[in-house]
MIMAR-56967 format. One line per 8 residues: their letters; for each residue x, y, z of C-alpha. Coordinates in pm, 1 decimal, decimal comma. Each point is the difference from the previous one (the first is absolute). Example, Ala and Ser with C-alpha at 12.3 -4.5 7.8 and 13.67 -1.06 7.14 Angstrom:
2
AS) 1230,0/-450,0/780,0; 137,0/344,0/-66,0
//
This chain:
559
MKDSFFKL) 639,2/796,1/2647,6; -218,4/116,7/-345,7; 368,7/117,8/-118,0; 196,2/-279,3/36,9; -267,3/-235,9/-89,8; 32,0/112,3/-359,7; 383,0/82,8/-26,2; 86,7/-331,9/-89,8
VFLVVLLF) 260,5/-4,2/-273,6; -119,7/-311,1/-248,6; -369,4/132,6/51,2; -228,5/254,4/-187,9; -306,2/-20,3/205,8; -147,8/-319,4/246,9; -328,6/-77,0/-125,1; -238,1/-92,8/226,0
VSNNASSD) -292,1/-238,9/-130,7; -370,8/87,4/178,3; -67,2/-193,5/309,8; -279,9/-65,9/-196,9; 172,4/-225,3/-262,5; -66,2/-372,4/19,6; 233,1/-260,1/86,2; -15,8/-165,6/-272,6
EIQSIGVP) 52,1/291,3/-307,8; 344,3/74,8/-108,1; 60,4/356,9/-49,4; 94,9/190,4/-337,6; 94,5/286,7/184,4; 432,5/-15,8/59,9; 173,7/-289,8/81,3; -69,5/-174,6/281,6
YVQNYPKS) 305,8/-52,6/274,6; 220,9/-226,7/-116,4; 267,4/-198,2/262,0; 354,3/-57,7/-128,2; 221,9/-315,4/124,5; 314,5/20,2/-199,8; 263,3/-250,3/4,6; 181,2/160,8/297,3
AYLAGNQN) -305,0/-61,8/201,6; -65,9/-420,6/-42,9; 385,9/-34,0/-77,8; -127,0/-210,9/-236,3; 42,2/-16,8/-386,8; -156,2/265,1/-272,3; -234,6/-211,7/-189,0; -314,9/-99,9/157,4
WSIAKDKE) -188,2/-263,7/-186,1; -253,1/-125,9/207,5; -239,0/148,9/303,2; -224,2/-209,4/261,6; -187,8/84,4/284,7; -80,5/-249,6/279,9; -299,9/4,0/247,5; 201,1/96,8/310,1
GIMYFGNA) 105,2/323,4/-235,0; 362,1/-84,6/-80,9; 98,3/118,4/-361,8; 248,6/-216,9/-197,3; 175,3/80,5/-308,2; 185,0/-170,4/-246,1; 345,8/153,0/8,2; 282,8/-74,3/-243,0
EGLLTFDG) 204,4/-86,6/345,6; -290,9/-244,1/110,8; -337,0/45,6/174,2; -23,3/336,7/240,4; -246,6/38,2/231,9; -130,5/326,2/141,3; -242,5/45,5/327,8; -90,3/375,3/-36,1
KYWQQYKM) 355,3/104,9/183,1; 273,3/-306,7/-49,9; 91,6/-197,3/-296,3; 177,4/-309,4/-21,2; 171,9/-192,7/-290,3; -4,4/-346,6/-68,5; 275,4/-188,2/-219,0; -182,4/-277,6/-264,4
PNRQIVRS) 221,0/-357,5/31,6; 218,8/105,5/-269,4; -49,6/355,2/48,5; -208,6/71,5/-340,8; -228,5/267,2/-76,0; -311,8/3,9/129,2; -231,8/53,9/-287,2; -364,8/-90,1/157,6
VATSGDGK) -164,2/-23,9/302,6; -352,6/-51,7/167,0; -165,6/-67,4/312,8; -244,9/-264,4/145,1; -241,4/-29,1/240,8; 183,7/-282,3/233,5; 318,7/250,5/-2,4; 222,0/-141,9/-213,6
IYTGSFGE) 151,6/272,8/-240,2; 105,3/-148,1/-361,8; 318,1/123,3/-184,8; 83,5/-135,7/-319,5; 352,3/78,1/-205,5; 252,2/-133,2/-249,4; 8,6/-388,1/41,4; -220,5/34,1/320,2
FGFWSYQD) -331,9/64,8/164,4; -177,6/-96,3/344,6; -70,8/133,4/340,6; 87,5/181,0/307,9; -150,1/-14,1/329,1; 76,7/198,1/338,3; 212,8/-223,0/262,2; 53,6/234,2/357,3
KKLTYKSL) -55,7/291,7/-220,3; 178,4/-48,9/-280,9; -48,0/-147,3/-351,9; 151,0/-304,8/-103,8; -3,7/-125,6/-365,1; -146,8/-364,8/-117,5; 77,0/-77,5/-369,5; -239,6/-214,9/-204,4
VKLIPKSN) 172,0/-66,6/-268,7; 61,4/-335,8/67,4; -370,7/-96,3/-35,9; 6,3/109,1/-383,9; -8,1/-309,8/-220,7; 367,4/-102,0/-121,7; -83,1/53,9/-343,3; -114,8/367,9/62,1
KLTDEIWK) 320,5/94,6/129,2; -3,5/384,1/72,1; 263,3/191,8/-168,7; -167,8/379,8/-48,8; -163,2/230,2/234,4; -318,7/4,6/206,0; -161,2/340,0/-178,5; -339,7/-44,3/192,8
IYVHGKKV) -132,1/-193,5/299,6; -429,9/36,9/92,3; -138,8/-165,5/298,7; -298,3/-125,9/-129,2; -270,5/-202,1/258,7; 266,2/-300,9/122,9; 209,4/-3,2/-299,4; 332,3/263,4/-54,3
LFQSFSTI) 58,0/37,8/-354,6; 380,6/96,6/-115,8; 17,3/81,3/-365,9; 356,8/65,9/-201,5; 16,4/31,6/-377,5; -9,4/-340,1/-70,0; -258,4/-199,8/251,0; -228,3/78,5/308,4
YVYENNKI) 68,3/-214,4/321,8; -283,7/-55,2/165,6; 40,0/-68,7/362,3; -256,6/-188,8/229,1; -12,0/-230,4/258,9; 380,8/-34,1/32,4; 1,3/-80,6/-357,2; 95,8/188,3/-299,1
SVVKAPNA) -150,2/-59,4/-365,8; 79,7/188,7/-331,3; -157,3/214,5/-303,4; 203,7/-39,2/-261,2; -58,5/220,3/-360,4; 21,3/-5,4/-380,7; 242,4/269,0/33,3; 106,7/242,6/314,9
LLFLHQAN) -200,7/144,6/219,9; 36,5/374,5/82,8; -214,9/69,7/326,1; -282,4/-121,6/208,9; -274,8/228,8/112,1; -298,1/-46,7/266,9; -339,9/174,6/-48,8; -324,0/-111,1/88,1
NKTYVEIL) 107,6/-340,0/165,6; 123,8/-94,0/-350,7; 380,9/-31,8/-87,6; 125,8/104,1/-321,6; 371,8/5,2/-188,4; 111,7/60,4/-346,2; 167,7/-213,5/-231,8; 252,4/181,3/-221,4
GNGLFELQ) -140,5/-4,4/-366,5; -319,9/-199,4/102,4; -241,3/297,8/194,5; -122,3/11,4/330,7; -111,5/-341,4/191,1; -253,1/-88,6/310,0; 195,8/-272,8/251,1; -287,3/-266,4/41,4
GNKLIELP) 111,3/-262,0/256,3; 364,8/-90,1/-220,7; -130,4/104,0/-311,2; 58,0/296,5/-198,1; -324,1/160,9/-195,2; 51,8/243,1/-252,0; -227,5/296,8/8,3; -140,8/84,0/-351,4
GSKVLGSS) 142,6/297,4/-228,7; 272,2/69,6/273,7; 269,2/4,1/-229,9; -117,5/393,7/-76,6; 169,7/86,5/325,7; 317,7/-43,9/-181,7; 331,1/-114,6/64,4; 123,0/290,5/200,7
GILSVLPY) -74,5/-213,9/308,4; -284,7/-16,5/279,0; 109,2/138,6/284,0; -309,5/70,4/204,3; -377,2/-159,2/-1,0; -221,2/146,1/289,1; -396,6/-57,5/90,9; -180,2/268,9/-200,2
KGSSLIIG) -419,9/44,9/11,5; -204,2/-302,9/54,7; 195,6/-263,8/-93,0; 228,6/165,2/-290,0; 317,7/82,0/51,6; 290,0/282,3/-116,1; 315,5/-137,1/-181,3; 300,6/172,3/23,5
TSKNGLFI) 269,6/-70,7/-261,3; 385,0/168,3/-49,7; 12,2/211,8/-244,7; -409,8/-60,4/-175,7; -179,7/155,2/300,7; -284,2/-92,4/157,1; -296,6/-207,1/-92,7; -376,4/-83,6/137,8
YDENGFTP) -92,5/-413,4/-50,6; -357,4/-97,0/25,4; -263,8/-187,2/-97,4; 107,9/216,0/-357,7; 333,1/-125,0/0,7; 325,3/243,9/20,5; -64,1/382,4/-57,4; 243,8/246,6/-11,4
FNTPANNF) -50,8/275,5/320,4; 40,6/294,1/-173,3; 35,0/258,9/226,6; 315,9/281,3/116,6; 142,5/-277,1/230,7; 32,2/-246,1/-294,3; 241,3/245,2/-178,3; 163,8/46,2/307,8
LKTFQLNN) 112,1/-319,4/61,7; 65,0/-130,7/-326,4; 242,9/297,0/-38,5; 135,3/-42,9/341,0; 16,0/-379,4/8,4; -235,4/-164,4/206,4; 156,9/-225,6/244,4; -241,1/-178,3/254,0
GVRILNKY) -346,7/135,1/196,9; -229,2/-14,9/296,3; -347,5/56,1/70,3; -80,7/253,7/252,4; -300,4/52,8/233,1; -198,2/-245,1/-259,0; -77,4/311,8/-253,4; 405,8/150,0/-56,5
YAYGTILN) 278,7/-178,8/-200,4; 376,6/95,8/71,8; 266,5/-76,1/-303,9; 343,8/-7,7/74,6; 234,5/57,6/-335,7; 311,3/-36,1/-100,0; 118,8/424,0/-68,9; -253,6/230,1/189,1
GLIIIDEN) -61,3/-146,9/316,1; -425,0/-103,7/54,6; -376,6/174,6/-42,2; -286,4/-66,7/134,6; -310,1/-38,8/-206,4; -404,1/-26,0/76,2; -223,9/-249,1/-156,9; -7,9/252,6/-256,8
GNIVQRIN) 351,3/-39,6/-120,5; 37,3/380,5/128,1; 340,6/55,5/156,8; -38,0/88,0/341,2; 346,6/32,5/115,5; 327,5/22,2/-142,1; 297,1/-103,4/253,4; 355,6/20,5/-143,1
KSSGLQNN) 356,0/108,3/73,7; -120,6/364,3/1,8; -279,9/-72,2/195,9; 150,6/-214,4/291,2; 127,0/-347,2/-88,8; 362,2/-72,7/30,7; 4,9/-158,5/-339,7; -210,3/3,0/-361,5
TVLSLYAD) 31,1/-405,9/-40,0; -300,7/-134,5/217,2; 106,9/-394,0/37,8; -341,5/-120,9/291,3; -268,9/170,0/72,2; -177,8/-82,2/311,2; -344,0/102,6/159,6; 41,0/-96,3/344,0
NEQNLWAG) -368,7/17,3/226,9; 114,5/348,5/141,7; -93,2/198,8/-354,2; 374,1/34,9/-2,9; 172,0/-112,7/-390,9; 343,4/-129,3/43,8; 237,4/48,4/-348,1; 287,4/-272,4/30,7
LDNGIDRI) 232,0/246,8/-203,8; 321,9/-59,6/-168,2; 153,2/209,5/232,8; -138,6/14,4/334,4; -329,5/-87,4/104,7; -321,3/249,3/35,9; -330,5/15,1/234,9; -269,9/224,1/-119,3
ELNSPLYF) -244,5/128,5/189,3; -354,9/-17,7/-165,8; -211,3/38,5/334,3; 213,6/299,2/72,2; -200,4/333,9/48,6; 315,1/180,7/-78,2; 62,1/52,8/-400,0; 302,8/184,9/-146,8
YFDKTGQF) 53,9/221,2/-292,4; 377,8/58,7/-138,6; 116,6/272,2/-156,0; 228,9/-127,1/-268,6; 102,4/351,1/-105,9; 100,6/134,5/275,9; -155,1/307,6/-70,9; -189,6/73,0/330,7
GTVYSSII) 303,5/-27,4/277,0; -153,1/-1,0/304,8; -383,6/-37,3/92,6; -131,2/180,0/322,7; -349,3/-32,6/-98,3; -277,1/-153,1/-207,1; -351,9/22,6/-7,9; -294,3/-174,7/-242,9
TQGKIYLG) -304,1/272,9/-80,7; -187,6/13,2/-312,5; 101,1/-272,2/-206,7; 337,8/116,6/45,1; 301,6/-77,7/213,7; 262,5/315,3/103,6; 380,2/-65,9/121,7; 115,4/221,1/209,7
TNQGLFVS) 373,9/5,9/-38,5; 335,5/202,9/26,5; 32,5/79,0/-367,2; -401,3/111,8/-31,7; -352,7/-152,7/-30,9; -38,5/-273,1/-216,2; -384,7/-133,3/-121,6; -105,6/-239,8/-173,8
NWIPANGN) -347,7/-183,3/-69,4; -132,5/-264,8/272,2; -243,1/-228,5/-134,3; -49,6/-308,7/237,7; -250,3/-198,1/-217,9; 273,5/-3,6/-267,4; 184,9/-329,0/-6,2; 321,1/121,3/-113,0
LFNNFDFR) 25,1/342,6/158,6; 348,3/-56,9/148,2; 131,6/46,3/-334,5; -181,6/241,1/-85,0; 90,6/245,6/262,9; 118,7/295,5/-196,1; 139,6/268,0/234,3; 72,6/353,6/-83,3
LVPNSQGQ) 86,7/303,6/148,8; -243,8/273,9/104,9; 85,8/312,5/-181,3; 179,5/247,5/198,6; 33,0/-255,2/280,6; 355,9/-36,0/33,4; 154,9/-68,6/337,0; -60,2/-139,4/337,6
VWDLSVID) -340,5/-108,6/87,0; -32,2/-81,3/349,7; -415,4/-95,8/14,6; -290,4/-95,2/-167,2; -328,0/27,4/144,4; -358,8/-24,9/-118,6; -212,5/235,1/206,5; -385,4/88,9/-106,3
GQLICGHN) 92,5/-167,8/-310,0; 290,1/257,7/-96,2; 317,5/-83,7/-64,2; 251,3/171,5/202,8; 395,8/-42,2/-69,0; 232,9/95,4/265,3; 348,4/122,7/-170,9; 334,1/167,0/93,9
DGTYNIVG) -88,7/274,1/-185,2; -329,3/62,5/168,4; -367,8/-156,9/7,9; -241,8/-74,5/-324,1; -348,0/-151,7/-114,4; 80,9/-237,9/-267,8; -347,1/-39,2/-255,9; 86,9/-235,3/-285,3
NSFEKISN) 334,3/162,8/-132,2; -21,8/334,4/136,7; 240,0/78,2/329,8; -158,7/278,1/151,1; 190,0/153,1/296,2; -197,5/96,9/289,5; 297,0/96,1/236,3; 341,1/139,8/-33,5
ISGGWTIK) 109,8/-142,5/293,1; 308,2/-190,7/-68,3; -35,6/-366,4/151,3; -330,9/-97,3/-3,4; 1,0/-356,9/194,6; -305,3/-146,1/163,2; -283,6/131,0/-5,3; -333,3/-78,0/183,9
KLQSNPNY) -350,1/93,1/102,6; -68,1/159,3/317,1; -263,7/-210,6/180,0; -82,7/261,9/210,8; -92,8/192,4/-297,2; -0,2/-150,5/-289,1; -63,9/294,4/-218,6; 369,0/29,6/55,7
LIQGTYTG) 308,9/-183,5/-109,7; 332,3/27,6/181,2; 339,2/-80,0/-160,2; 382,7/-34,8/154,5; 238,5/158,2/-228,7; 410,2/66,0/58,1; -110,3/345,8/150,9; -302,7/-106,1/216,2
LVIYAKDA) -356,4/-14,1/-24,2; -256,0/113,8/-253,6; -372,0/-10,0/-13,3; -223,6/-51,1/-330,4; -336,9/98,6/-58,2; -257,0/-11,3/-271,4; -37,6/301,2/-267,0; -353,5/64,1/-123,4
SGKWKFSH) 44,9/-289,8/-264,1; 19,6/-229,0/240,1; 388,2/-51,5/-70,7; 240,3/-35,5/269,1; 253,6/298,0/58,2; 251,5/125,9/230,1; -158,6/213,3/261,0; 266,0/111,0/226,3
KINDFGEP) 309,6/-142,0/170,5; 6,1/-64,1/393,8; 208,3/232,9/230,3; 253,6/-27,4/261,2; 50,2/-364,4/-158,5; 297,4/-38,4/-240,2; 155,9/-325,5/61,8; 3,3/-285,7/-304,3
SRYVEQDS) -327,1/-180,6/2,9; 32,3/-328,1/-157,3; -268,2/-166,9/120,7; -357,4/166,9/153,9; -248,1/-152,5/183,1; -312,6/158,7/220,4; -79,7/-220,1/315,6; -340,6/-23,5/136,5
KGDIWVSH) 29,6/248,7/253,8; 51,6/296,5/-313,6; 410,2/13,7/45,8; 259,0/-14,1/-280,9; 252,1/-278,2/0,4; 273,8/98,9/-219,1; 340,8/-239,6/-68,3; 329,4/145,5/-49,9
AYKGLYKL) 235,1/-178,9/-215,7; 299,9/31,5/232,3; -97,5/140,8/355,8; -335,2/-162,2/60,3; -374,6/35,9/65,2; -184,0/368,3/79,5; -352,3/-4,4/124,7; -169,7/370,2/-67,2
TLTPDLKT) -295,8/96,1/114,9; -191,7/316,3/-278,7; -152,5/250,0/72,4; -399,4/-35,2/-98,3; 50,2/211,5/-355,0; 296,5/-222,2/-78,9; 241,2/257,5/-26,2; 229,6/-76,9/311,1
AKNIQFYN) 158,3/-200,2/154,4; 25,3/-33,7/372,4; 66,6/-239,2/313,7; 283,3/-156,4/-203,9; 128,0/-318,9/152,5; 319,8/-204,3/-127,7; 61,1/-357,7/87,9; 362,9/-177,5/-89,2
ETNGLPSN) 175,8/-263,2/125,4; 0,0/100,5/412,1; -426,5/-41,5/-96,0; 56,1/-361,5/-94,8; 62,1/48,1/-367,5; 273,8/-266,7/-125,6; 141,7/232,5/-242,2; -79,4/340,2/-74,6
YNVNMFNV) 41,5/-75,3/-374,9; -287,8/-137,8/-230,8; -267,6/1,9/216,9; -289,3/-59,5/-190,0; -443,3/17,5/94,3; -304,4/-132,7/-98,9; -335,1/77,8/111,3; -154,2/-335,4/95,6
ENRIIFSS) -405,1/-3,4/54,2; 61,5/341,6/148,8; 339,9/-129,1/232,3; 370,3/137,0/-142,8; 216,1/-247,9/-52,8; 349,1/54,1/22,7; 282,6/-202,4/-211,6; 334,0/-7,0/50,3
DAGFLVYD) 315,8/-266,3/-127,9; -38,9/-161,2/347,8; -358,4/-40,6/-34,3; -333,7/169,4/52,7; -104,1/180,9/276,5; -267,7/178,9/221,4; -22,8/370,4/172,3; -86,4/-19,8/390,9
EISNKFSK) -172,3/298,8/39,5; 22,4/-27,7/423,9; 383,3/-97,1/-54,7; 18,1/216,6/-261,9; 269,4/-224,1/-156,9; -12,5/-287,5/-278,3; 12,8/-359,8/24,2; 63,5/-330,3/-221,7
YDALNKSL) -374,7/-94,0/-146,3; 31,1/-364,8/58,2; -266,9/-181,2/-138,1; 24,4/175,4/-276,7; 374,4/-57,8/-22,0; -27,7/-368,8/60,3; -274,3/-63,0/-257,0; 188,0/142,8/-253,5
GSFSASN) 366,0/-145,0/101,9; 271,6/93,7/-157,9; -217,7/251,8/-289,8; -59,9/199,4/315,5; 351,7/210,4/-44,3; -7,1/-20,0/-332,7; -19,6/404,1/56,2
//
């Protein structure tokens, strides 16, 4: 199971975040899991312009071919009256889904589990005919605001009023229960009632476009512009937020932003996916096409109430699981080949691959760790690495050419026997290690300096021994890659195998192939492609471990 777990074509290593990590912390180690939803999954247009979620957990997407809904399993598409692109979508507490498109806006509501549409355009005063796109929608109490590049339409009590500006509008934003909009050439304004009040000094933001206004510390704001980066707005006015994140967003053209967990900010770009930063402007995550996104142009972002970050892309939809315990590291160079084992010890991470042993520094406190891996081949380790284990503080590497003790960059051979597979302490005698190899079992003991060294090969058993475990009675279980299982009793001096018993399909194994095993609370659990098994000593047979298989569902068969 361990081997297949790491033999993933697109992953180099799967990094587990500590169980002690707070659920409201976004990890800087590796890249979070990204679930891709390509066009072939949702069967609509490439581009996804806006995202929202309702109180029932249904997701809504403003798509190039209409409104998409997703309940976690099924996608449905709904067309606008004139089959327009849906540029904006928002949900309200009363179950309505508001959408905006070219020359049209209104709301959808469920009838017999299907959405039906009601246009609100007829409520617009005749002197303010809608002739352009609705780019933003915000539900603000009993009001719903629809924004085009020329007008803000305010829907309340089944009536629509309009707010006009001296010049074209760009985008509407809401932060700290206030509404803001950019008037091109004039700066940033706050919408108060039906009036637009200028924020003094906002022209310093430039003319590239204000594309994100989000709550910052206290009552201040963090403002994102297309090409001029981030600014902080507080009692002192507008101040450039000069951080590495700012340089990234200037270079790759910020396009949208969303606040996450009240202390992080995700920013989508036109050219290079998205980044997540902390309140100090440190980049916590960079997520782009090379690390899982389908496309580097992020048209929309939405943070839901389950710590998922949704990205509407120029081609597809992606869901980024910020609360997942799984984080990924991608081998962009292809130097590793296939990874068979990995371990973190003494401030370093080691990868055992079919190309050799690679090592890099491991500094979890470093916010840019996932970008700072500098894997290098440990000298003289070329070839197949099967296993990495730390035993009594010593890092032991099972290799095709033998077994090695690793200290820093030194690769010291401690056994010449080929094919060092699983190595474990003997529970019955912790002064010794037992290891499975291509040609049977070997024993290790410590020398005078306290280092593990080869002691002897166990006699009378020469089968390839992929996995090894010792049960509570002291018997040794061995998994053969193709034949099944063996149970051995060793002589007291650990030199000879006796009472060798063989188990295969006739004893209840679903297959003789690829049976693994684990010692869980002093009980041996066996895994197979058909699920987990336990051994019954009375019947001398194996049976399914129903409780564990049921708990793990489909994962129980992922040997």
